[in-house]
C-alpha positions as CSV (number, residue, x, y, z in Angstrom):
1,X,90.4,158.4,83.8
2,X,90.3,159.8,87.4
3,X,90.5,158.5,90.7
4,X,88.6,159.4,93.7
5,X,88.4,158.2,97.4
6,X,85.8,155.9,98.9
7,X,84.7,155.9,102.7
8,X,87.2,153.9,103.6
9,X,89.9,156.1,102.1
10,X,90.4,153.7,99.5
11,X,91.8,155.5,96.0
12,X,89.6,153.8,93.7
13,X,90.2,154.6,89.7
14,X,87.4,155.5,87.5
15,X,86.0,156.9,84.5
16,X,84.3,160.4,83.9
17,X,81.1,159.7,81.2
18,X,79.5,162.3,79.8
19,X,75.9,161.1,79.7
20,X,73.9,164.1,78.5
21,X,70.6,163.7,78.0
22,X,69.3,161.6,75.2
23,X,66.1,161.8,73.3
24,X,63.7,159.5,72.7
25,X,63.7,159.2,68.1
26,X,61.4,156.2,68.0
27,X,59.2,153.8,70.0
28,X,58.5,150.1,68.8
29,X,55.9,148.0,70.5
30,X,54.8,144.5,70.2
31,X,51.5,144.9,68.3
32,X,53.4,146.9,65.5
33,X,57.0,145.8,64.9
34,X,57.0,142.1,66.9
35,X,59.1,143.2,69.4
36,X,59.2,146.3,72.2
37,X,62.3,148.7,72.1
38,X,63.2,152.5,72.6
39,X,65.8,154.5,70.4
40,X,67.6,156.9,72.0
41,X,69.6,159.6,70.1
42,X,72.6,161.5,71.1
43,X,75.2,164.2,70.2
44,X,74.2,167.2,67.7
45,X,75.4,166.6,64.4
46,X,75.0,169.4,61.2
47,X,71.8,168.8,58.8
48,X,74.4,169.2,56.0
49,X,76.3,166.2,57.3
50,X,73.2,163.9,57.8
51,X,71.6,161.6,55.3
52,X,67.8,162.3,54.0
53,X,66.4,159.6,55.6
54,X,68.0,160.4,59.1
55,X,66.7,163.9,59.0
56,X,62.9,162.9,58.1
57,X,63.7,160.1,61.0
58,X,64.4,162.9,63.3
59,X,61.8,165.4,62.2
60,X,59.5,162.7,62.9
61,X,60.9,162.7,66.5
62,X,60.8,166.5,66.5
63,X,64.6,166.8,67.3
64,X,67.5,168.2,65.3
65,X,69.7,165.6,63.8
66,X,72.2,163.5,66.1
67,X,75.3,161.5,66.0
68,X,74.7,158.4,67.8
69,X,71.2,156.4,67.7
70,X,71.2,153.0,69.6
71,X,68.1,150.9,69.9
72,X,67.8,149.4,73.6
73,X,65.3,146.2,73.4
74,X,62.8,145.6,76.2
75,X,63.3,148.9,77.7
76,X,60.6,149.0,80.5
77,X,62.6,151.2,82.6
78,X,60.7,154.7,82.0
79,X,57.6,155.0,79.9
80,X,58.7,157.9,77.2
81,X,57.2,159.3,74.1
82,X,59.2,160.1,70.7
83,X,61.0,163.5,71.6
84,X,60.8,163.6,75.1
85,X,64.3,163.4,77.0
86,X,65.8,160.8,79.3
87,X,68.3,161.7,82.0
88,X,70.8,159.6,83.8
89,X,69.1,160.4,87.4
90,X,66.0,158.5,85.8
91,X,67.8,155.6,84.8
92,X,71.1,155.3,87.6
93,X,71.7,155.4,91.1
94,X,75.0,155.3,93.3
95,X,76.0,151.7,93.6
96,X,74.2,150.3,90.2
97,X,76.4,147.9,88.5
98,X,76.5,148.7,84.4
99,X,77.7,147.2,81.3
100,X,79.6,150.0,79.0
101,X,80.0,148.9,75.3
102,X,82.3,150.7,73.1
103,X,85.0,150.4,70.2
104,X,88.3,149.6,71.5
105,X,91.4,152.0,70.3
106,X,92.8,150.7,66.9
107,X,96.4,149.7,66.6
108,X,96.8,149.0,63.2
109,X,98.9,145.8,62.0
110,X,101.0,144.1,64.6
111,X,103.3,141.4,65.3
112,X,103.0,138.6,67.6
113,X,104.6,139.9,70.3
114,X,102.6,142.9,70.7
115,X,99.4,141.2,69.7
116,X,99.6,138.3,71.6
117,X,102.7,138.6,74.2
118,X,104.9,136.2,72.5
119,X,108.1,135.8,74.2
120,X,110.0,135.8,71.2
121,X,113.5,134.3,70.7
122,X,115.3,136.0,73.7
123,X,118.9,134.8,73.5
124,X,120.6,136.8,70.5
125,X,123.3,134.4,70.4
126,X,123.8,131.0,68.8
127,X,122.8,131.8,65.3
128,X,120.2,133.9,65.8
129,X,119.7,136.6,63.8
130,X,116.9,139.2,63.6
131,X,114.6,136.7,65.1
132,X,113.7,138.3,68.6
133,X,109.9,139.2,67.6
134,X,109.4,136.3,64.8
135,X,106.3,134.2,65.5
136,X,108.2,130.9,65.0
137,X,106.8,127.6,63.2
138,X,103.3,127.7,62.5
139,X,102.3,124.3,61.0
140,X,102.8,120.8,61.5
141,X,104.3,118.4,59.1
142,X,102.8,116.2,56.7
143,X,100.0,115.2,58.8
144,X,97.9,117.4,58.7
145,X,99.6,119.2,55.8
146,X,98.1,122.7,56.6
147,X,98.0,125.7,58.9
148,X,95.4,124.6,61.8
149,X,92.5,127.5,61.7
150,X,93.4,129.8,64.9
151,X,96.6,130.0,64.5
152,X,97.9,133.1,66.7
153,X,99.7,135.4,64.0
154,X,100.2,138.8,63.2
155,X,97.5,141.1,61.9
156,X,95.2,144.1,62.9
157,X,94.8,144.7,66.9
158,X,92.0,146.9,68.3
159,X,88.9,148.2,66.8
160,X,86.7,145.7,67.8
161,X,83.4,146.1,70.1
162,X,84.1,145.6,73.6
163,X,81.7,145.3,76.7
164,X,82.8,145.3,79.8
165,X,80.4,144.2,82.4
166,X,79.2,144.8,86.1
167,X,81.2,147.9,86.4
168,X,80.0,150.0,89.5
169,X,78.5,153.4,89.4
170,X,80.5,155.6,92.0
171,X,78.9,158.9,91.6
172,X,76.6,160.6,89.5
173,X,76.5,164.5,89.1
174,X,73.1,165.3,87.3
175,X,73.5,169.2,87.2
176,X,76.4,168.5,84.6
177,X,75.5,165.3,83.3
178,X,78.1,163.2,84.6
179,X,78.5,159.6,85.4
180,X,81.4,158.2,87.2
181,X,82.1,154.2,86.7
182,X,85.2,152.3,88.6
183,X,87.5,151.1,86.2
184,X,88.3,151.4,82.8
185,X,85.8,151.7,79.7
186,X,86.7,150.5,76.0
187,X,87.6,153.3,73.6
188,X,89.5,156.4,73.3
189,X,88.8,159.4,74.9
190,X,85.8,161.3,73.3
191,X,84.3,158.3,72.0
192,X,81.0,156.9,72.1
193,X,80.0,154.6,74.8
194,X,76.9,152.4,75.1
195,X,75.7,152.1,79.1
196,X,73.3,149.6,80.0
197,X,72.1,148.0,83.5
């Protein structure tokens, strides 16, 4: 993340996204496939690390193997054929609002204090021993005689696909293929994100 100053002189936090050109690897139509979509691929990958099926798929589009492949349904922004490139200046303008999807940072197995912001037992006196970060009672008595589904307990945190909606495009640098989006986006540095209008 970084920050820039707007026209009013306010310091605005933003995220820099490398939006290098994507190649069209497949075009689906209503007649042949039952729905219309465009498949885009990004990021070069070695052929030896790609399955034979995907190598053949990329050869059909007359391109080298790619690391990330995403299909966009009802993609009517630009008519492109297989193997052609799509750049950010064709799709986005400054002031547009976009949805950014990505996989959040994985934090492993966490207790309830970190996972759900439980307070814990703050008073360490009155017979409390090693209970500061404990979840407390989890179930009822003889009725209903079970732990209710959805009970907040310790478990694996992060590593989920999240979509941040309505993030404003602050600036576009077409020569460097960079996109400045207001606010934070999910994922660690260098991770893949999907941007949709």
